[in-house]
C-alpha positions in Angstrom: 52.5 111.5 99.1 51.5 112.3 95.6 53.6 111.1 92.7 52.1 113.6 90.3 54.7 116.2 91.4 58.3 115.0 91.8 60.7 117.1 93.9 64.5 117.4 93.7 66.7 119.7 95.8 70.1 121.0 94.8 72.9 121.9 97.2 72.6 125.6 96.2 69.0 126.1 97.0 67.2 125.2 93.8 63.9 123.2 94.1 63.1 121.3 90.9 59.4 120.3 90.5 58.5 117.8 87.8 54.9 117.5 86.5 54.8 113.7 86.5 52.0 112.3 84.4 54.0 111.5 81.3 51.5 108.9 79.9 48.9 111.7 79.9 51.1 114.4 78.5 51.5 115.8 82.0 47.9 117.0 81.9 46.6 118.5 85.1 44.2 116.6 87.3 42.9 117.4 90.7 45.7 115.6 92.4 48.5 117.3 90.5 47.1 120.8 90.9 46.5 120.4 94.7 49.9 118.9 95.1 51.6 121.7 93.2 49.8 124.4 95.3 50.7 122.6 98.6 54.4 122.2 97.7 54.9 125.8 96.5 53.0 127.2 99.5 55.1 125.2 101.9 58.3 126.2 100.2 57.6 129.8 101.3 58.6 128.7 104.9 61.8 126.9 103.9 64.5 129.6 103.8 67.0 127.3 102.3 65.0 127.4 99.0 66.2 130.2 96.8 64.5 129.4 93.4 62.0 127.0 92.0 62.1 125.4 88.5 59.0 123.7 87.1 59.4 121.2 84.2 57.4 118.4 82.6 58.4 114.7 82.9 60.1 113.1 80.0 57.7 111.4 77.6 57.4 107.6 77.0 59.6 106.3 74.2 58.4 107.4 70.8 56.1 110.2 72.2 56.6 113.9 71.9 57.6 115.8 75.0 55.1 117.9 77.0 55.4 120.5 79.7 51.7 120.1 80.3 49.0 119.8 77.7 46.5 121.5 80.1 43.6 120.1 82.0 42.9 116.3 82.0 39.9 116.3 79.7 39.3 112.6 80.5 38.8 113.5 84.1 36.9 116.6 83.1 34.2 114.5 81.4 33.4 112.7 84.7 32.9 115.9 86.7 29.7 117.6 87.5 29.3 121.4 86.8 29.9 122.1 90.5 33.1 119.9 90.4 34.3 121.8 87.3 33.8 125.0 89.2 35.9 123.6 92.1 38.6 122.4 89.7 38.9 125.8 88.0 38.9 127.6 91.4 41.7 125.2 92.5 43.7 125.9 89.3 43.3 129.7 89.7 44.4 129.6 93.4 47.4 127.4 92.5 48.5 129.8 89.8 48.3 132.7 92.3 50.4 130.7 94.8 53.0 130.1 92.1 53.0 133.7 91.0 53.3 134.9 94.6 56.0 132.4 95.6 58.6 134.0 97.9 61.4 133.0 95.5 61.8 133.4 91.7 60.2 130.7 89.6 61.3 129.4 86.1 59.1 127.4 83.8 61.2 124.9 81.8 59.0 124.3 78.7 60.3 121.1 77.1 57.3 120.5 74.7 53.6 121.0 74.5 52.2 123.7 76.8 48.5 124.2 76.1 45.7 125.7 78.2 46.6 125.3 81.8 50.2 124.4 80.8 50.7 127.8 79.3 48.9 129.4 82.3 51.3 127.7 84.7 54.2 129.0 82.6 52.7 132.5 82.7 52.4 132.3 86.5 56.2 131.7 86.7 58.5 134.7 86.7 60.6 133.5 83.8 60.1 131.0 80.9 62.7 129.1 78.9 61.5 126.9 76.1 62.9 124.1 74.0 62.9 124.5 70.2 60.3 121.7 70.2 57.9 123.6 72.4 54.4 124.6 71.3 52.4 127.0 73.4 48.9 128.3 73.4 45.8 129.3 75.3 43.6 126.9 73.4 40.5 127.0 75.5 38.1 128.8 73.1 38.5 125.8 70.8 36.8 123.8 73.6 34.1 126.4 74.0 35.4 127.8 77.3 38.0 130.5 78.1 41.3 130.4 80.0 40.3 130.1 83.7 43.6 130.0 85.5 44.5 133.6 85.0 45.5 133.3 81.3 43.4 136.2 80.1 45.1 138.5 82.6 48.7 137.3 82.7 49.1 136.9 79.0 48.0 140.4 78.2 50.3 141.8 80.8 53.3 140.0 79.4 52.8 140.4 75.6 50.3 143.2 75.4 46.5 143.1 75.1 46.1 143.2 71.3 48.4 140.2 70.7 46.8 138.4 73.7 43.4 138.9 72.2 44.6 137.5 68.9 46.0 134.4 70.5 43.1 133.7 72.8 40.4 134.4 70.3 42.0 132.1 67.7 43.2 129.5 70.2 46.4 129.5 68.1 49.4 127.4 69.0 52.7 129.1 68.5 56.2 127.7 68.3 59.1 128.7 70.5 60.7 131.1 68.1 57.4 133.0 67.8 57.0 132.9 71.6 60.4 134.5 71.9 59.7 137.1 69.3 56.5 138.3 71.1 58.1 138.2 74.5 56.2 135.2 75.9 59.4 133.3 76.7 62.8 134.7 77.8 65.0 132.2 76.0 64.9 129.3 73.5 67.3 126.3 73.8 68.1 123.2 72.0 66.3 120.3 73.7 69.5 118.6 74.7 70.7 121.7 76.5 67.3 123.0 77.8 67.7 121.9 81.5 71.4 122.9 81.6 70.5 126.3 80.2 67.7 126.6 82.8 70.0 125.7 85.6 72.6 128.2 84.3 69.9 131.0 84.3 68.8 129.9 87.8 72.5 130.0 88.9 72.8 133.6 87.8 69.9 134.4 90.1 70.8 132.3 93.1 74.4 133.7 93.2 72.9 137.1 94.3 71.6 138.1 97.7 68.5 136.0 98.4 66.7 138.7 100.4 67.4 141.3 97.7 66.1 139.0 94.9 62.9 138.3 96.9 62.4 142.0 97.5 63.0 142.8 93.9 60.4 140.3 92.9 57.9 141.8 95.4 58.5 145.3 94.1 58.2 144.2 90.5 55.0 142.2 91.0 53.1 144.6 93.2 54.5 147.8 91.7 53.5 146.8 88.1 49.8 147.0 89.2 50.0 150.5 90.6 50.5 154.1 89.5 54.2 155.2 89.3 53.9 157.2 92.6 52.6 154.2 94.5 55.0 151.8 92.8 58.0 153.9 93.8 56.8 153.8 97.4 56.6 150.0 97.1 60.2 150.0 95.8 61.4 152.2 98.6 59.9 149.9 101.3 61.4 146.9 99.6 64.8 148.5 99.5 64.6 149.4 103.2 64.2 145.7 104.1 67.6 145.0 102.5 69.5 147.7 104.4 70.0 146.0 107.8 70.8 142.6 106.4 74.0 140.7 107.0 74.1 140.0 103.3 74.4 143.7 102.4 77.3 144.1 104.7 78.9 140.9 103.4 78.6 142.3 99.8 80.4 145.5 100.8 83.1 143.6 102.7 83.6 141.2 99.8 83.9 144.1 97.3 86.6 145.7 99.5 88.5 142.4 99.8 88.1 141.6 96.0 86.3 138.3 96.5 82.9 136.8 95.8 80.4 137.4 98.6 79.0 134.4 100.5 75.3 135.2 101.1 73.4 133.6 103.9 69.9 135.0 103.3 70.1 137.0 106.6 
């Protein structure tokens, strides 16, 4: 079992994944990327999981925190051109797996998030950043471009003009700037970052699991379509929720003036 990704489960269905290469700023090597893809893919078949949080391991004493500083450039120097192509393809597929996860995903950005680190955050549904975070798609400074979906996801989240500016310049931006341009959803004090992320996650997991999953599906796939097609996608997603036990439980709980107990059925 790989130690580059640590897993922790909570009683209420949260899966916490920790990028665990703290002495290398949680940079992504082959082992980490392949492990992340495998874990997220397998989580799609575990109906007890309702949400995934991704964070970086705490740094060694005296070092600055990192979510992930991107690809492991030390490993990269040892790879042939064909191996680099395989690595980038693996990164791209992993980000797609994260983006298409059955459940919502939250990136908990505790520090540096450069290159692939920012691309992983972009592949997640929501992003919460520490005031110490620095983010950026910095690949052009290394004479390459974002290869894990960054050129496409960043432009869809913050707009194409601002995405071009950040990618062309390889600029690193702080958490306040990231919040201002809509790159992150919330900024937190480092001491409260994980608690704030768990609180946000709790707001989501309290709701009907099937409904949340179908909302994610409608949002993800509908955003790529014309409004007419997108409304059909929404309609089909809604239909899936109608015969569920959870919907009937919500109506019953409302009538009885109590909180619903959702089972994901």
